[in-house]
Z-matrix of the N, CA and C atoms (Angstrom, degrees):
N
C 1 1.432
C 2 1.528 1 108.32
N 3 1.308 2 116.96 1 135.47
C 4 1.465 3 122.68 2 178.25
C 5 1.524 4 108.98 3 -105.30
N 6 1.309 5 116.03 4 138.39
C 7 1.455 6 121.30 5 178.66
C 8 1.517 7 109.85 6 -122.80
N 9 1.312 8 115.67 7 138.69
C 10 1.458 9 121.68 8 173.51
C 11 1.521 10 106.57 9 -122.12
N 12 1.316 11 116.11 10 135.52
C 13 1.458 12 121.54 11 -174.81
C 14 1.525 13 109.41 12 -115.91
N 15 1.336 14 117.72 13 134.87
C 16 1.461 15 120.52 14 178.85
C 17 1.525 16 112.27 15 -69.98
N 18 1.322 17 114.77 16 145.39
C 19 1.465 18 121.24 17 175.66
C 20 1.525 19 108.13 18 -152.08
N 21 1.339 20 115.76 19 154.55
C 22 1.469 21 121.35 20 178.52
C 23 1.518 22 108.62 21 -102.44
N 24 1.322 23 115.81 22 132.33
C 25 1.466 24 121.15 23 178.73
C 26 1.524 25 109.06 24 -74.01
N 27 1.343 26 115.65 25 127.90
C 28 1.465 27 119.96 26 179.77
C 29 1.525 28 112.83 27 -114.06
N 30 1.329 29 117.15 28 -13.53
C 31 1.468 30 120.91 29 178.70
C 32 1.524 31 108.40 30 -162.70
N 33 1.335 32 116.61 31 139.30
C 34 1.467 33 121.16 32 177.49
C 35 1.522 34 108.96 33 -123.82
N 36 1.338 35 115.35 34 133.02
C 37 1.466 36 122.22 35 174.67
C 38 1.516 37 107.26 36 -136.67
N 39 1.327 38 115.92 37 99.78
C 40 1.461 39 120.05 38 -179.20
C 41 1.514 40 110.98 39 65.14
N 42 1.326 41 116.24 40 -124.60
C 43 1.464 42 120.94 41 -178.80
C 44 1.527 43 112.56 42 -90.48
N 45 1.309 44 117.29 43 2.65
C 46 1.461 45 120.95 44 -179.53
C 47 1.518 46 110.57 45 -116.24
N 48 1.320 47 114.94 46 154.96
C 49 1.456 48 120.77 47 178.44
C 50 1.518 49 109.52 48 -145.04
N 51 1.324 50 115.14 49 150.12
C 52 1.454 51 120.43 50 169.02
C 53 1.518 52 106.06 51 -90.39
N 54 1.335 53 115.00 52 132.29
C 55 1.460 54 119.80 53 179.71
C 56 1.519 55 109.74 54 -124.24
N 57 1.325 56 114.42 55 151.88
C 58 1.459 57 122.38 56 -179.92
C 59 1.524 58 108.41 57 -110.64
N 60 1.343 59 115.29 58 116.30
C 61 1.463 60 121.07 59 178.00
C 62 1.526 61 111.50 60 -87.66
N 63 1.324 62 117.09 61 -1.86
C 64 1.458 63 121.25 62 -176.26
C 65 1.516 64 110.34 63 91.32
N 66 1.305 65 115.77 64 160.93
C 67 1.451 66 120.61 65 178.95
C 68 1.517 67 113.91 66 64.28
N 69 1.325 68 117.10 67 23.42
C 70 1.458 69 120.85 68 179.16
C 71 1.516 70 115.27 69 82.87
N 72 1.327 71 117.07 70 8.58
C 73 1.469 72 120.93 71 -179.01
C 74 1.528 73 109.28 72 -92.68
N 75 1.332 74 116.04 73 108.93
C 76 1.465 75 123.43 74 179.32
C 77 1.525 76 107.41 75 -115.97
N 78 1.324 77 116.43 76 132.74
C 79 1.464 78 120.72 77 178.80
C 80 1.523 79 109.27 78 -138.70
N 81 1.330 80 115.28 79 159.71
C 82 1.459 81 121.02 80 173.23
C 83 1.521 82 107.95 81 -98.50
N 84 1.336 83 115.71 82 132.24
C 85 1.462 84 120.98 83 179.35
C 86 1.522 85 109.68 84 -132.98
N 87 1.306 86 115.91 85 162.15
C 88 1.459 87 122.38 86 176.73
C 89 1.528 88 108.20 87 -87.48
N 90 1.338 89 117.14 88 131.71
C 91 1.468 90 121.55 89 -178.31
C 92 1.527 91 112.62 90 -115.57
N 93 1.342 92 117.04 91 17.15
C 94 1.465 93 119.45 92 -176.10
C 95 1.531 94 113.38 93 -65.62
N 96 1.332 95 118.53 94 -17.63
C 97 1.464 96 121.22 95 -177.33
C 98 1.523 97 113.44 96 -87.71
N 99 1.337 98 117.49 97 -10.74
C 100 1.463 99 120.71 98 -175.55
C 101 1.522 100 110.99 99 -128.76
N 102 1.318 101 115.43 100 157.78
C 103 1.458 102 121.70 101 174.26
C 104 1.524 103 106.51 102 -102.11
N 105 1.332 104 116.36 103 89.64
C 106 1.457 105 120.97 104 -174.77
C 107 1.517 106 109.90 105 -140.25
N 108 1.325 107 115.02 106 154.95
C 109 1.455 108 120.47 107 179.62
C 110 1.512 109 111.46 108 -134.68
N 111 1.312 110 115.63 109 -175.18
C 112 1.459 111 122.19 110 -179.59
C 113 1.528 112 109.37 111 -55.73
N 114 1.325 113 115.32 112 131.89
C 115 1.461 114 121.48 113 179.77
C 116 1.512 115 113.98 114 96.27
N 117 1.328 116 117.22 115 -18.90
C 118 1.465 117 120.41 116 178.83
C 119 1.523 118 110.34 117 -75.69
N 120 1.329 119 114.96 118 152.33
C 121 1.463 120 121.20 119 173.32
C 122 1.515 121 108.38 120 -100.93
N 123 1.328 122 115.22 121 138.73
C 124 1.462 123 121.23 122 179.61
C 125 1.525 124 109.33 123 -133.42
N 126 1.332 125 115.21 124 156.35
C 127 1.456 126 120.69 125 169.91
C 128 1.518 127 107.13 126 -90.53
N 129 1.330 128 116.87 127 130.42
C 130 1.462 129 122.21 128 -177.70
C 131 1.521 130 109.30 129 -113.06
N 132 1.327 131 115.24 130 128.81
C 133 1.465 132 121.97 131 176.28
C 134 1.524 133 108.44 132 -136.34
N 135 1.325 134 116.70 133 125.98
C 136 1.470 135 123.00 134 175.59
C 137 1.529 136 112.76 135 52.97
N 138 1.340 137 115.87 136 37.97
C 139 1.456 138 119.82 137 176.19
C 140 1.514 139 115.46 138 85.39
N 141 1.334 140 117.02 139 5.32
C 142 1.465 141 121.68 140 179.93
C 143 1.521 142 110.34 141 -122.40
N 144 1.331 143 116.50 142 135.77
C 145 1.457 144 120.85 143 168.96
C 146 1.527 145 105.80 144 -76.79
N 147 1.330 146 116.68 145 120.66
C 148 1.467 147 119.81 146 -173.51
C 149 1.521 148 113.89 147 -109.26
N 150 1.348 149 117.30 148 -13.54
C 151 1.461 150 119.53 149 -179.27
C 152 1.518 151 109.42 150 -162.54
N 153 1.327 152 116.64 151 141.64
C 154 1.461 153 121.83 152 172.88
C 155 1.526 154 106.98 153 -86.52
N 156 1.333 155 116.56 154 135.52
C 157 1.462 156 120.60 155 178.18
C 158 1.522 157 109.11 156 -130.42
N 159 1.329 158 115.99 157 163.77
C 160 1.460 159 119.46 158 179.88
C 161 1.535 160 110.04 159 -81.29
N 162 1.316 161 115.25 160 159.79
C 163 1.467 162 121.56 161 -175.58
C 164 1.524 163 111.72 162 -59.94
N 165 1.317 164 117.46 163 -40.38
C 166 1.467 165 121.17 164 -178.85
C 167 1.523 166 111.16 165 -60.38
N 168 1.324 167 116.43 166 -46.50
C 169 1.468 168 120.87 167 179.05
C 170 1.525 169 110.87 168 -63.41
N 171 1.329 170 116.36 169 -41.57
C 172 1.466 171 120.42 170 179.82
C 173 1.521 172 110.72 171 -62.31
N 174 1.318 173 117.23 172 -47.88
C 175 1.461 174 121.15 173 -178.78
C 176 1.527 175 111.45 174 -63.68
N 177 1.318 176 117.81 175 -40.83
C 178 1.466 177 121.42 176 179.10
C 179 1.528 178 110.70 177 -64.32
N 180 1.319 179 117.15 178 -43.93
C 181 1.466 180 120.76 179 179.22
C 182 1.525 181 110.69 180 -63.90
N 183 1.329 182 117.50 181 -43.38
C 184 1.466 183 120.62 182 178.14
C 185 1.526 184 111.26 183 -63.94
N 186 1.331 185 116.70 184 -37.36
C 187 1.471 186 120.44 185 177.38
C 188 1.527 187 110.47 186 -61.95
N 189 1.330 188 116.74 187 -43.75
C 190 1.464 189 120.45 188 179.19
C 191 1.525 190 111.52 189 -64.74
N 192 1.333 191 117.34 190 -41.06
C 193 1.466 192 120.40 191 177.20
C 194 1.520 193 110.70 192 -61.08
N 195 1.347 194 116.90 193 -43.15
C 196 1.463 195 119.66 194 178.92
C 197 1.528 196 110.82 195 -61.16
N 198 1.339 197 117.01 196 -41.07
C 199 1.462 198 120.89 197 177.86
C 200 1.521 199 111.23 198 -59.86
N 201 1.314 200 116.52 199 -47.01
C 202 1.465 201 121.49 200 -179.40
C 203 1.523 202 110.28 201 -60.79
N 204 1.325 203 116.53 202 -48.00
C 205 1.461 204 120.33 203 -178.12
C 206 1.526 205 112.09 204 -65.23
N 207 1.333 206 116.97 205 -37.58
C 208 1.463 207 120.13 206 177.56
C 209 1.523 208 110.96 207 -64.31
N 210 1.324 209 117.45 208 -42.82
C 211 1.464 210 121.06 209 178.95
C 212 1.523 211 110.99 210 -64.06
N 213 1.313 212 116.55 211 -42.29
C 214 1.466 213 119.64 212 178.91
C 215 1.524 214 110.57 213 -64.75
N 216 1.329 215 117.50 214 -37.83
C 217 1.463 216 121.07 215 179.24
C 218 1.527 217 111.18 216 -65.29
N 219 1.332 218 116.35 217 -28.84
C 220 1.465 219 120.82 218 178.05
C 221 1.528 220 111.49 219 -78.98
N 222 1.321 221 116.41 220 -6.61
C 223 1.457 222 119.18 221 -179.31
C 224 1.508 223 113.48 222 89.24
N 225 1.326 224 117.20 223 24.00
C 226 1.463 225 122.13 224 179.07
C 227 1.522 226 111.13 225 -114.66
N 228 1.325 227 118.73 226 63.88
C 229 1.469 228 119.42 227 -177.89
C 230 1.519 229 113.16 228 -61.26
N 231 1.331 230 118.10 229 -24.32
C 232 1.464 231 119.66 230 180.00
C 233 1.524 232 111.48 231 -70.09
N 234 1.340 233 117.77 232 -20.51
C 235 1.460 234 121.04 233 177.86
C 236 1.515 235 111.46 234 -62.15
N 237 1.332 236 116.50 235 -29.13
C 238 1.458 237 120.96 236 -179.49
C 239 1.515 238 110.44 237 -56.50
N 240 1.315 239 117.76 238 -41.13
C 241 1.464 240 121.25 239 -178.77
C 242 1.521 241 111.41 240 -63.70
N 243 1.321 242 118.13 241 -36.53
C 244 1.456 243 121.14 242 179.81
C 245 1.520 244 111.47 243 -72.90
N 246 1.328 245 117.39 244 -37.08
C 247 1.466 246 121.27 245 -178.21
C 248 1.517 247 110.94 246 -71.05
N 249 1.320 248 117.77 247 -41.50
C 250 1.460 249 122.10 248 -173.88
C 251 1.521 250 112.03 249 -74.27
N 252 1.322 251 118.62 250 -28.85
C 253 1.474 252 121.31 251 -175.82
C 254 1.482 253 113.34 252 -61.24
């Protein structure tokens, strides 16, 4: 299974960009596959921005990820199946 996680671009230098995944998580990714700039939201997979997405979609996806991770931290791994369906 492949997962792509939304992040907001905060700095661009050539083909690389610093992105903010939220919660203080900043990473450098390659943006050569997309036409995106500072402030844009992108889906990141394996160190590459693979698609530009709108802010609403990014925030909703991040909210769902936080829900899943919170449930797993509580020891309810079966909750993941209900959330993802």
